[in-house]
N, C-alpha and C positions, 0 to 999 in steps of 0.2 A: 504494500500500500504506500503510495507516495504522499508527500506533505499536503498537496492540494486536496486529495480525497479525504485525508484525516481531518483537515480543517473544515471541509464541507460537511462531513459527518458530525463533527462536534457542534458546528453551528446549527445544523438541522436538529440535532438532539437537544440542544440547549434552548432553542427558540429563536425568534427573529432578531436580527440586529436592528437597533433603533438609533435614529439621529434626531436629537431634540435641540432646538435653538432657544436661546434665553428668552427672546421676545414671545415665544409660543407658550410660555408658562406664566401662570398668575404670580404676581408679586405679593408677598406678605409685607405690608407696609407698617412701619413703626415710626415714632417721632425721631428716632436715631438713624433710620435707614431702611433698606429693603432686603428681603431674602427671597430667592427663587430656587426651589428644589427641582433640578432638571432630571435627576435619575432617582427613581423610587418605584414602588410597586404600581403606582398610578400611571406614570408617564412611560416607563420602560418595562415594567414587570420584574424589575430587579428584586431579588430575595435576600441577598447577602450583604448589601450595603445601600446607602443612599448618598447622594452627591448634590451639593448646592453652591450657589454664589451668594455671598453677602456683600452688600455695599453700605458702608457706614459713612455718614456725613462727618465733616470736621467737628470734633468735640463729641461725637456720638458714641454712646456705649449702651449696652444692654445690661441687665441685672446679673449679678453672680448667680450661677445655676450649675447643675450637674446632671449627668445622664447615668443613673445607677447601673444600667445593664448594657451600656454601649461605650465603645472606644470612639474617640473623635480625633480626626486629623484636620488641622487648619493649615492652609498654605496661603501666604500673603502674595497676591499678584502685584499689587501696587499700593502705595501709601505708607504712612508711618503711624505706629501705635504702640500700645502697651498691652501685654498679657497680664491680667489681674488674676491672682489665685489667693485662696484663703490662707492667711498667716504668712505670706511672703511679700517682699517688696515687688513692685511692678517690674516686669521684664520688657525692655524695649524690643519691638519687632518692626521689621521693614520688609520691603520687597525681597522675595527669595527665601524668607524664613518659613520653616515647617515646624509646627507645634503638635506634639502628641499629647492628648488628654486621656488618661486612663479612666475607666468607669468610676463614678462616684466623686471625682475631683471637682471641687467648686472652681469655676473659672468665668471670665468675661474678657472681652476685648474692648479697648478704648482707642478711638482715632485721635491721635495727638497732632496730626498734620493739618495743613491748610487745604488739602484736596481730599477727594473721595478716597477711602481705603476699600479695596476690593480683595476679598479672601474667598478661597474655596473651602468648603467644609465637607467632610466625609464622615458618616456614622456607620459603624459596623458592630453588631448587626443594625439594620435599619430600625426605626421606631421613634426616636426623639423628634423627627420632623413632623410626626402626626400631632404633636402637642402644640406646635408653633401657632396655628390659627386660633387656638383657644386662649392664648396669652392676652392679658389686658393691654389694650391700646393697639391691637392688631386689626388692620383692615385689609381686605383682599382687593387687589387691583387686577381687573380682567386682562388676560393676555391679548396680544395683537393677533391678527390672522396668521395662518400658517406660512412659514417661509417658502417662497416660491422656487428657490434654487435647489431644494433638497432632492437627492436621488431617491428613487423608490425601491 
């Protein structure tokens, strides 16, 4: 069996490949910024992880929180900020920083820069993203029409 047939078999057995564009996903809007979950059980059928983009306004921060049953990875795409954790001094974070948050660790991010801070978030296993729309101050902003350049 060659690599191409192995890949095709695995792809077929695992389900369809999905392409999701940020503008196609509803934004969860807070006074500090927006969250868009691009990969989850709803948008892609993912069962092992969820993936999203967080955009924080200058000075924006969310409350300290934890995910008791999930690991979180945060990757800073752009901007400057601080990682806040319980009982520790703030850690400076900037573009290119990866942060691993173990289950149960209280944490938050603060945008200390003058521009938007954009970070990727990944939860494994998925689940914490289901609680986001229920948080106080959250409003849902409808997505735009589907991306027209996507391959089928």
